[in-house]
C-alpha positions in Angstrom: 20.7 -11.9 18.0 21.4 -15.2 16.3 21.6 -16.9 19.7 17.9 -16.5 20.5 17.0 -20.2 20.0 20.0 -21.6 21.9 19.5 -19.2 24.8 15.7 -19.3 25.0 15.6 -21.5 28.1 18.1 -19.2 29.9 15.9 -16.2 29.0 12.9 -17.9 30.6 14.7 -17.8 33.9 16.2 -14.3 33.6 14.8 -10.7 33.5 13.8 -9.7 30.0 14.8 -6.2 28.9 13.0 -3.9 26.6 9.9 -4.8 24.6 9.3 -8.5 25.3 8.8 -7.9 29.1 6.1 -5.3 28.6 4.3 -6.7 25.6 0.6 -7.1 26.3 0.1 -10.0 23.9 3.3 -11.7 22.6 5.6 -13.5 25.1 8.4 -13.8 22.5 10.9 -15.9 24.5 8.3 -18.4 25.4 7.0 -18.6 21.8 10.5 -19.1 20.5 11.4 -21.8 23.1 9.1 -24.4 21.5 10.9 -27.0 19.2 11.2 -26.0 15.6 11.2 -29.5 14.2 12.1 -28.3 10.7 11.8 -30.8 7.8 12.7 -30.6 4.1 9.8 -32.3 2.2 11.1 -31.9 -1.4 14.0 -30.2 -3.2 14.0 -28.9 -6.8 16.6 -26.9 -8.9 15.7 -24.4 -11.6 18.9 -23.2 -13.3 21.1 -22.0 -10.4 18.4 -21.7 -7.8 17.6 -24.4 -5.2 14.0 -24.4 -3.9 12.9 -26.6 -0.9 9.4 -27.3 0.3 9.8 -27.2 4.0 7.7 -27.5 7.2 8.3 -26.4 10.8 6.4 -26.2 14.0 4.7 -22.9 15.0 2.8 -23.4 18.2 0.6 -25.8 20.2 -2.9 -24.5 21.0 -4.6 -26.9 23.4 -4.5 -30.3 21.7 -3.8 -28.7 18.2 -0.3 -28.6 16.7 0.1 -25.8 14.2 2.6 -26.8 11.5 3.7 -24.4 8.8 4.4 -25.2 5.2 6.8 -23.0 3.2 9.0 -22.6 0.2 12.7 -21.8 0.8 14.9 -20.7 -2.1 18.6 -19.8 -2.4 21.4 -19.8 -4.9 23.2 -23.2 -5.3 26.1 -23.4 -2.9 24.8 -20.5 -0.8 26.3 -19.9 2.7 25.8 -17.0 5.1 23.6 -15.1 2.7 21.3 -12.2 3.8 17.7 -13.5 4.0 14.1 -12.4 4.2 10.6 -13.6 4.7 8.1 -12.5 2.0 4.5 -12.1 3.1 2.2 -12.1 0.0 -0.7 -9.7 -0.7 -4.0 -11.0 0.7 -1.8 -13.6 2.5 -2.1 -15.7 -0.6 -0.5 -19.2 -0.6 3.2 -19.5 -0.8 4.7 -20.0 -4.2 8.2 -20.5 -5.6 7.5 -17.4 -7.8 8.0 -15.4 -4.6 11.1 -17.1 -3.3 13.0 -17.7 -6.5 12.9 -14.0 -7.3 14.6 -13.2 -4.0 17.2 -15.9 -4.6 18.1 -14.4 -7.9 18.8 -11.1 -6.1 21.3 -13.0 -3.8 19.0 -13.7 -0.9 17.9 -16.8 0.9 14.1 -16.3 0.7 11.3 -17.9 2.7 7.5 -17.6 2.0 5.0 -19.4 4.3 1.5 -20.6 3.9 -0.2 -18.8 6.7 -2.2 -21.1 9.0 -5.4 -20.4 7.2 -8.4 -22.7 6.2 -7.6 -24.8 3.1 -3.9 -24.0 3.2 -1.0 -26.5 3.4 -0.2 -25.2 6.9 -2.4 -26.4 9.7 -4.3 -24.3 12.1 -7.3 -23.1 10.1 -7.4 -19.6 11.4 -9.4 -17.1 9.2 -6.6 -14.5 9.4 -7.3 -12.4 6.3 -11.0 -12.0 6.8 -10.8 -8.9 9.0 -9.4 -7.2 12.0 -11.1 -9.4 14.6 -9.8 -9.0 18.2 -12.1 -11.2 20.3 -12.2 -11.3 24.1 -8.6 -12.6 24.2 -6.1 -11.2 21.6 -4.1 -14.4 22.0 -7.0 -16.2 20.4 -7.4 -13.8 17.5 -6.5 -15.1 14.1 -3.9 -12.3 13.5 -2.0 -13.5 16.7 -1.5 -17.0 15.2 -0.2 -15.4 11.9 2.3 -13.5 13.9 3.5 -16.5 15.8 4.0 -18.4 12.5 6.2 -15.5 11.3 8.3 -15.6 14.6 9.0 -19.2 13.9 9.7 -18.4 10.2 12.6 -16.2 11.3 13.8 -19.0 13.6 13.7 -21.4 10.6 16.0 -19.0 8.6 18.3 -18.7 11.6 18.6 -22.5 11.6 19.9 -22.7 8.1 23.6 -22.7 7.1 22.7 -20.7 3.9 21.6 -17.8 6.1 23.6 -15.2 8.0 21.7 -14.9 11.2 22.6 -11.3 11.6 21.1 -10.2 8.3 17.4 -11.3 8.3 14.6 -9.1 7.1 11.0 -9.2 6.2 8.9 -7.7 3.4 5.3 -7.9 2.3 2.4 -6.4 0.4 -1.1 -5.3 1.7 -2.0 -7.9 4.3 1.6 -8.9 4.0 2.7 -5.3 4.7 0.4 -5.3 7.7 2.2 -8.3 9.2 5.6 -6.9 8.2 4.8 -3.8 10.1 3.6 -5.8 13.1 6.7 -8.0 13.1 9.0 -5.0 13.0 7.8 -4.3 16.5 7.4 -7.9 17.8 10.6 -9.5 16.5 13.8 -7.6 17.2 15.9 -10.1 15.4 14.8 -8.5 12.1 17.3 -6.1 10.6 15.0 -4.5 8.0 11.3 -4.4 7.1 9.8 -3.3 3.8 6.1 -2.7 3.5 3.8 -2.2 0.5 0.6 -0.5 1.6 0.1 -2.3 4.9 0.5 -0.3 8.0 -0.6 0.2 11.6 -2.6 2.8 13.5 -5.7 1.3 12.0 -7.9 2.6 14.8 -7.7 5.9 12.7 -9.6 4.3 9.9 -9.4 1.3 7.5 -11.3 -0.5 4.9 -12.4 -3.4 7.2 -14.1 -1.1 9.7 -14.8 2.1 7.6 -14.6 1.4 3.9 -14.9 -0.9 1.0 -14.3 -4.2 2.9 -16.8 -3.8 5.7 -18.9 -6.7 4.3 -22.1 -5.3 5.9 -20.5 -5.1 9.4 -21.0 -2.0 11.5 -18.1 0.2 12.3 -16.6 -0.8 15.7 -17.0 1.4 18.8 -14.4 3.8 20.1 -13.7 1.4 23.0 -13.0 -1.4 20.5 -10.6 0.8 18.5 -8.8 1.8 21.6 -8.4 -1.8 22.7 -7.2 -2.7 19.2 -4.6 0.1 19.4 -3.3 -1.3 22.7 -3.1 -5.0 21.7 -2.7 -6.1 18.0 -2.3 -2.9 16.1 1.0 -3.1 14.1 2.1 0.4 15.1 1.9 -0.3 18.9 5.4 -1.6 19.4 7.3 0.6 16.9 8.1 3.3 19.5 10.4 0.8 21.2 11.7 -0.9 18.1 15.0 0.0 16.3 14.2 -2.2 13.3 14.7 -0.1 10.0 11.3 0.0 8.3 9.9 1.6 5.1 6.5 2.1 3.5 5.8 2.3 -0.2 2.2 3.2 -1.0 -0.2 5.5 -2.9 -1.8 8.5 -1.4 -5.3 7.0 -2.2 -4.9 3.4 -0.9 -8.5 2.2 -0.2 -7.5 -0.4 2.4 -4.9 1.5 4.5 -5.8 5.2 4.8 -3.1 7.8 4.5 -3.5 9.1 8.1 -2.8 5.6 9.4 0.4 5.5 7.3 1.5 8.9 8.6 0.9 8.1 12.2 2.7 4.7 12.0 5.7 6.4 10.3 5.7 9.0 13.0 5.8 6.4 15.8 8.7 4.3 14.3 11.8 4.9 16.4 14.3 3.3 14.2 15.6 4.2 10.7 12.6 4.8 8.5 11.5 5.8 5.0 8.4 6.8 3.2 7.6 6.7 -0.6 4.2 8.1 -1.6 2.8 8.0 -5.2 0.1 10.7 -5.8 -3.3 9.3 -7.0 -2.2 5.7 -6.9 -4.5 3.3 -5.1 -3.5 -0.2 -4.1 -0.5 -0.4 -6.5 2.9 1.1 -7.1 5.0 2.0 -10.1 7.7 -0.3 -11.3 10.4 2.1 -10.0 8.8 2.0 -6.5 8.4 -1.7 -6.6 12.1 -2.0 -7.2 12.8 0.5 -4.4 11.1 -1.7 -1.8 13.6 -4.4 -2.6 16.4 -1.8 -2.6 15.5 -0.9 1.0 16.4 -4.4 2.1 19.7 -4.1 0.1 20.6 -1.0 2.1 20.2 -2.7 5.5 21.1 -6.3 4.6 23.8 -5.8 2.0 25.2 -2.4 2.9 24.1 -0.6 -0.3 23.9 3.1 -0.6 21.2 5.0 1.3 18.2 6.7 -0.4 17.8 10.4 -0.4 16.7 11.7 2.9 14.2 14.6 3.3 13.3 17.1 6.1 9.7 17.7 7.2 7.8 20.5 5.3 8.1 24.0 6.8 5.5 26.7 6.1 6.5 30.3 5.8 3.6 32.9 5.7 4.3 36.5 4.8 1.6 39.1 3.9 -0.9 36.3 3.3 1.5 34.4 0.9 2.1 30.8 1.8 5.5 29.2 0.9 6.3 25.6 1.7 9.9 24.5 1.9 11.8 21.3 2.6 15.4 20.1 2.1 17.0 16.8 1.1 20.4 15.2 1.5 22.1 13.1 -1.2 22.8 13.4 -4.9 20.9 15.6 -7.4 17.2 14.9 -7.7 14.0 16.2 -9.2 11.2 17.4 -6.9 7.5 17.6 -6.7 5.0 19.0 -4.3 1.7 17.1 -4.0 -1.3 18.7 -2.5 -4.9 17.8 -1.9 -7.5 20.4 -1.1 -10.5 20.0 1.4 -10.8 18.9 5.0 -9.6 15.5 6.4 -11.4 12.4 5.1 -12.3 10.9 1.7 -8.9 9.4 1.5 -9.6 6.9 -1.2 -11.2 9.3 -3.7 -9.5 12.7 -3.1 -7.4 14.1 -5.9 -3.8 15.0 -5.4 -2.3 17.8 -7.5 1.3 17.7 -8.5 3.3 20.9 -8.6 6.9 21.5 -9.6 8.8 23.4 -6.9 11.9 25.5 -7.2 15.0 23.6 -6.4 18.1 25.5 -5.3 20.9 23.2 -4.2 19.1 20.9 -1.8 16.3 23.1 -0.9 12.8 22.8 -2.5 10.2 25.5 -2.2 6.7 26.3 -3.7 4.2 29.1 -3.1 0.7 27.5 -2.6 -2.2 29.1 -4.5 -4.6 31.1 -2.4 -7.7 29.1 -1.6 -10.5 29.1 1.0 -10.0 25.4 1.3 -7.5 23.8 3.7 -5.0 21.4 1.9 -2.6 18.6 2.8 0.9 18.7 1.3 3.7 16.2 0.8 7.1 16.9 -0.6 8.8 14.3 -2.8 12.3 14.1 -4.2 13.1 11.5 -6.9 16.6 10.3 -7.8 17.9 9.1 -11.1 16.7 5.5 -10.5 13.2 6.8 -10.0 13.4 6.1 -6.2 11.4 8.6 -4.3 11.7 10.0 -0.7 8.6 11.6 0.7 8.1 14.0 3.7 5.4 13.4 6.1 2.0 14.9 5.2 1.2 18.4 6.6 -2.1 20.3 6.8 -2.1 23.8 5.6 -5.0 26.1 6.7 -7.0 28.2 4.1 -5.3 31.3 2.8 -6.1 34.6 4.5 -6.0 36.3 1.1 -8.7 34.1 -0.4 -12.1 35.7 -0.4 -13.8 33.1 -2.6 -13.3 29.5 -3.6 -10.3 29.0 -5.9 -9.1 25.5 -6.9 -6.3 24.5 -9.2 -7.7 22.9 -12.3 -7.3 19.2 -12.8 -8.9 16.1 -14.3 -9.9 13.3 -11.9 -9.5 10.7 -14.7 -6.2 12.0 -16.1 -4.3 8.9 -15.2 -6.4 6.6 -17.4 -9.1 8.5 -19.2 -7.4 8.8 -22.6 -6.5 5.1 -22.8 -3.1 5.9 -24.2 -0.2 3.4 -23.8 1.1 4.9 -20.5 -2.5 5.1 -19.2 -3.3 1.5 -20.0 0.0 0.5 -18.3 -1.3 2.5 -15.2 -4.5 0.4 -15.3 -2.6 -2.8 -15.6 -0.7 -2.1 -12.4 -4.1 -1.7 -10.7 -5.8 -4.6 -12.5 -6.1 -6.6 -9.3 -6.6 -4.2 -6.4 -6.6 -6.3 -3.3 -9.4 -8.8 -3.8 -11.0 -6.7 -6.6 -10.5 -7.3 -10.3 -10.7 -4.1 -12.3 -11.4 -3.4 -16.0 -8.4 -3.7 -18.2 -9.7 -2.5 -21.6 -9.0 -3.7 -25.1 -7.9 -0.7 -27.1 -8.6 0.6 -30.6 -6.4 2.8 -32.8 -9.6 4.8 -33.7 -9.3 7.7 -31.2 -11.0 11.0 -30.6 -7.7 12.4 -29.2 -4.3 10.8 -29.0 -3.6 7.4 -30.5 -5.9 5.0 -28.7 -9.4 4.6 -27.3 -11.1 1.8 -25.2 -13.4 -0.8 -26.6 -16.4 -1.3 -24.4 -17.5 -4.9 -23.9 -21.2 -5.8 -24.1 -23.0 -5.4 -20.8 -22.2 -3.1 -17.8 -18.6 -1.8 -17.5 -17.6 0.0 -14.2 -15.0 2.7 -15.0 -11.8 2.9 -12.9 -11.9 5.1 -9.8 -12.6 8.7 -10.4 -10.8 11.2 -8.2 -12.3 14.5 -6.9 -12.5 17.3 -4.4 -15.3 16.6 -1.9 -18.1 19.2 -1.8 -17.1 20.9 -5.1 -19.2 20.8 -8.3 -17.6 18.7 -11.1 -18.5 17.9 -14.7 -18.1 14.4 -16.1 -17.5 14.2 -19.9 -16.6 11.5 -22.3 -16.8 10.7 -26.0 -18.5 7.6 -27.5 -18.5 6.1 -31.0 -20.1 2.9 -32.4 -19.9 0.8 -35.6 -23.7 1.1 -35.9 -26.4 3.1 -34.1 -26.9 2.0 -30.5 -28.1 3.3 -27.2 -25.5 3.5 -24.4 -26.5 4.0 -20.8 -24.2 6.2 -18.8 -24.7 6.1 -15.0 -22.9 8.6 -12.7 -23.8 7.6 -9.1 -27.6 7.9 -8.9 -27.9 9.9 -12.2 -28.4 8.1 -15.5 -28.3 9.3 -19.1 -29.3 7.3 -22.2 -27.2 8.4 -25.2 -27.8 7.6 -28.8 -24.4 6.8 -30.3 -23.6 6.4 -34.0 -20.5 6.3 -36.3 -19.3 9.8 -35.3 -17.9 10.7 -31.9 -20.6 11.8 -29.5 -19.9 13.8 -26.3 -21.7 13.0 -23.0 -21.9 15.6 -20.2 -23.2 15.1 -16.7 -22.7 17.3 -13.6 -22.2 16.0 -10.1 -21.0 17.2 -6.7 -19.3 14.5 -4.6 -20.3 14.4 -0.9 -18.0 15.1 2.0 -18.6 11.9 3.8 -15.7 9.7 4.9 -16.7 7.1 2.3 -17.4 9.6 -0.5 -16.8 8.1 -4.0 -17.7 8.7 -7.6 -18.7 5.7 -9.6 -19.4 5.7 -13.3 -20.6 2.8 -15.4 -21.4 2.4 -19.1 -23.9 -0.2 -20.4 -23.8 -1.5 -24.0 -26.2 -3.8 -25.7 -24.7 -6.9 -27.5 -23.9 -6.7 -31.2 -22.4 -3.3 -31.4 -18.7 -2.2 -31.1 -18.6 0.9 -28.9 -15.5 3.0 -28.4 -14.8 5.2 -25.4 -12.3 8.1 -25.2 -11.5 11.4 -23.5 -13.1 10.5 -20.1 -12.7 13.5 -17.8 -14.0 14.7 -14.4 -13.2 18.3 -13.7 -14.2 20.9 -11.2 -16.4 23.7 -12.4 -15.0 26.5 -10.1 -12.6 29.3 -10.8 -9.0 28.1 -11.3 -5.8 29.5 -9.8 -3.8 28.4 -12.8 
């Protein structure tokens, strides 16, 4: 595979096997045949790491030459190392902070400035503004980003520091989108590791259906179908053998879970899935490390992750038992389940149950409910690395004659503002392009050891999770250093609360809708001059519990 550049002229004259010959958009041999014209612009050394500022040619569009700027880092004296391209979240500008970390792990690492407006690369394509297809996919901004990444892999192949047979790619969010796309487009890659970003976006995504629509109407079914057959990242995975993994939360608000599931199903090569219940556009430290470890498996020959079988359902006399198996060393297990029909993927709550584990078999009896539910099985090894089964839908129980829902708190991950909960919020502090509230804490608490200090003005609370169509109750406690009025708003309902030097409880009832974009937003508004504390924020269903 390392001979692609030297043989590109020959390939133009010969039949092309496999994916390239049938691709509706990317003529890979032609794109790779253009001169690379790589240049080193500047070299620096930090401790034992060499970092170069480099440029190389991507493509020529009409009279416009597209030149790519990048950082390239590697350990001093490196030769024939594994290498990867890192694609940043939001397609942010390249930085040595991205590449030097890879070099410290023993990789030659490249990070490009995508050819976007205001970047050091030329081209000026608005790549990360949306999923624009246009009349000709080859004119779409996303196309030009993919071409730049093809040439980025060619750049790595050209360097003596790099083993041409061990080149991978990784990325987060928009970077995960492009990493998924390139796993199908560029068969030189030996491993791809994706945070959040996925394909099968015709099934739903934030740009067409959710929080990033920017006032634009949702596209027509015909547009979605044309997207699926041209630029969607999942399109080419059925013919690709590139090992690929996805690491994401069940509630990601940009790339919805059904899209992740469909893309995972389509991938024909070695693949992996790690799903964190009730995490949005962030992952834990352990899963963050696991995404790098996936590259280590396929580029350095490290030990494989635990593997899991799909979930099986056994029904006997109305009882519903779910079961899955795993291979590998000992592990803990969890079953995560979310009740209610499909949709509401950003806001729906995922319960975590502890299954029985006998040897390498995990099993759990689902509670009776009139609601359908979606289930995922997880096993977690001693390093905290998790392996997830594909999601499966379970129909309502034939034994249930009324609504029963396991009890939960949709604010449990952050509502007490304890140390671990603030750490959870800090992992989500910047979610995509959105900056969230990261509270100052006080040791004066209603429960536990900490509470949150509300700043003056209006404070949106972190996302609240729920079961659509089910009545819930919002509660919290407030306290102030002097009498003050606090305005609590829960969606369209508002309550003005007089708060003093003792803890005061607030209660409000609300039933989340069952629309695709259903959400529960709460804000608290505080006048200047008072110090107001917040604690024990909860959002709980008010229906009979099965536990």
